[in-house]
N, C-alpha and C positions, 0 to 999 in steps of 0.2 A: 724583320726589325735593317738585320746587317746589310740585306741587296739596295733598305732605301735609302740608309744614310749613304749607305758607298753613291751613288746616285745625284745625292744631295752632293757632299765634297765632292765630284766632279761634277759637277752642274756649276760648283760656285767656287769654282778653282780654275774650271776654263774662264768663269766670268773675271778674273782677274790675270789673264793672261798665259794661264796656266797647260801647254800644253799633257793631251792623253796622252796617259802608258791604262797599259794591260794591266792593275792588279786587283785584284778582290784585300787588300791590307789596305785594313781601314788605320791605320795605325800609322801605314805612308803616307798614306793620304794625310790621314791627319798633322804628322812632319810636315808634309807640305804646306798646307792649311797655314799651319802659326808661322812658317812666314812673311804671310804678306798679314795673320795677325794672330799676336800671341795667344787673344782669348780664345783655341782651338784647344789648348795645350792641357786644358785642365778636362779634356775629352777619352783622352789617351790611352788609359786604360777602360773604360766604356766601348771603346775601341777597335782595344785586343780586346777583349771578352766577345765583343762581337767577335772580331776574327772566326775566331778558333769555334766560336758555337757554328761557324757557318761548315770550317772545314770538316769540321765533327759528323754534321748534318747531308756536309753533302761528297766528302769523299772516306766514308766510316773503312776502319781497319786500318786507319795514316796509311794508301798505300801511293802517296804522290812523290817515294823516294824515287821511282821511274822520271818522270814525269819532268823536262827538261824547265828553266826556269823563265827563259822566252817560249814563246808561246810559237812561233814559229821557225824554231831550231825541232827536226824532226824527234820522236821519244829513242833511248837510246833501249827502249825492249823491242820485240818485230810482235805486234799485235795480234796478231794474225797467226801466226805460230802459238802462239801463248796463249788465246784463245783454241784452235786446233787440239793441243795438249788435251785440252780441261776439259772442253766440252764433248760428248757423249756423239 
């Protein structure tokens, strides 16, 4: 549900002239859509709930603390070293 909503919102926003952003945050997308059409505001709670569910399903254990906000930036943790320490 979250991914379908995300795709819909991004498609609709692009149709309005919005520049594509790398985000899975439906609250942020709904806020952007609301700038074009205030009717989207009523879906804010729904979008935030779906986003929370998305993060819990895709990143269990809330392990996002080391992820950069900008996907183009390298992570702050050396994942190879970390995996070598954990794996047998």
